[in-house]
Each structure stands twice: as structure tokens, then as C-alpha cells.
C-alpha positions as CSV (number, residue, x, y, z in Angstrom):
1,X,-3.7,-21.4,-19.9
2,X,-6.5,-19.0,-18.5
3,X,-4.4,-15.5,-17.2
4,X,-7.0,-14.7,-15.4
5,X,-6.5,-17.4,-12.8
6,X,-3.1,-15.7,-11.9
7,X,-4.1,-12.3,-11.8
8,X,-4.6,-11.1,-7.5
9,X,-8.1,-10.5,-6.7
10,X,-8.7,-6.7,-6.0
11,X,-9.5,-6.4,-2.1
12,X,-11.0,-4.0,-0.7
13,X,-7.8,-2.5,1.5
14,X,-5.9,-2.5,-2.1
15,X,-9.3,0.1,-3.1
16,X,-9.0,2.3,-0.4
17,X,-4.7,2.4,-0.7
18,X,-5.1,3.2,-4.7
19,X,-8.2,5.5,-3.8
20,X,-6.0,8.0,-1.1
21,X,-3.3,7.5,-3.6
22,X,-4.9,9.4,-6.4
23,X,-6.6,12.1,-3.8
24,X,-3.2,12.7,-2.7
25,X,-1.8,13.1,-5.5
26,X,-4.7,15.3,-6.9
27,X,-4.7,17.0,-3.8
28,X,-0.7,17.6,-4.4
29,X,-1.2,18.9,-8.0
30,X,-4.5,21.1,-7.0
31,X,-2.8,24.3,-7.2
32,X,-0.6,24.3,-9.7
33,X,2.3,22.6,-11.3
34,X,5.3,21.1,-8.8
35,X,8.4,20.5,-8.9
36,X,9.1,16.3,-9.0
37,X,11.8,16.2,-6.6
38,X,9.0,18.0,-4.2
39,X,6.5,14.9,-5.5
40,X,9.2,12.7,-4.6
41,X,10.5,13.7,-1.1
42,X,6.2,14.4,0.0
43,X,5.5,10.9,-1.4
44,X,8.7,9.5,1.1
45,X,7.3,11.6,3.7
46,X,3.5,10.2,3.5
47,X,4.9,6.4,3.3
48,X,3.9,6.1,-0.8
49,X,5.4,3.7,-3.0
50,X,7.1,5.7,-5.7
51,X,6.3,3.3,-8.6
52,X,2.9,2.9,-7.3
53,X,2.6,7.5,-7.7
54,X,4.5,7.3,-10.9
55,X,1.9,4.4,-12.4
56,X,-1.1,7.2,-10.6
57,X,0.6,9.6,-12.7
58,X,-0.1,8.0,-15.8
59,X,-3.5,7.2,-14.9
60,X,-4.2,10.5,-14.1
61,X,-2.9,12.0,-17.2
62,X,-0.5,14.3,-15.1
63,X,1.7,16.1,-17.6
64,X,5.7,16.4,-16.9
65,X,7.3,19.7,-18.6
66,X,11.0,20.7,-18.1
67,X,11.0,24.4,-19.0
68,X,14.5,24.7,-18.6
69,X,15.9,21.7,-20.3
70,X,17.7,21.0,-16.8
71,X,17.7,17.3,-16.1
72,X,17.1,18.3,-12.6
73,X,14.0,20.3,-13.4
74,X,11.2,18.6,-14.0
75,X,7.4,19.3,-13.1
76,X,4.2,17.6,-13.0
77,X,1.0,19.3,-13.4
78,X,-3.0,18.0,-13.7
79,X,-4.7,19.3,-17.1
80,X,-1.6,20.1,-19.6
81,X,-0.5,22.8,-16.9
82,X,3.0,23.5,-17.5
83,X,5.8,25.0,-15.4
84,X,6.6,27.6,-18.2
85,X,3.2,28.8,-17.4
86,X,3.1,29.7,-14.0
């Protein structure tokens, strides 16, 4: 059985949405670390699927840090930036 036959085709619409999500996340994190709560809120306001945002985070190798140790104080940053360095 060839699993490739079960893969959905990559459409131009899918590619545009993915590029838009990539640019959105890069813009959001471009000025420095951002609280995950803020990322979630902004994603919801922009009609973005949270799981797609998390997948793009992994693709872009965005780092997560928790400088305070609190379960509610997670930050995302580009290029290995840390929230406690801000």
C-alpha cells in the first residue's frame, strides 16, 4: 500500500495560508519575546487555528522559556531569545 496516495494535495490556498501564518508569527515575535497568552489571544483575534500556530512555532524553531517558573508565564522568542533577558 502506497501511503503517498492518501496524502492530501498541497494547494495554492494551503500554501498562501501557511505563508501568511509564518509571516504573522515572525512579525509578532520580531520585536522580542512574547507571552504565550498574548500569542494565543492574537491568534484568536486573527482567526488562526492554535494547532497551526504551534506547528509553525516548531517549524520556525521558536523557543519557549518560563523565567518565573509559573505555569502561566511562558514566553516564545525567535533565535533562542529568552524572556528573562529582556
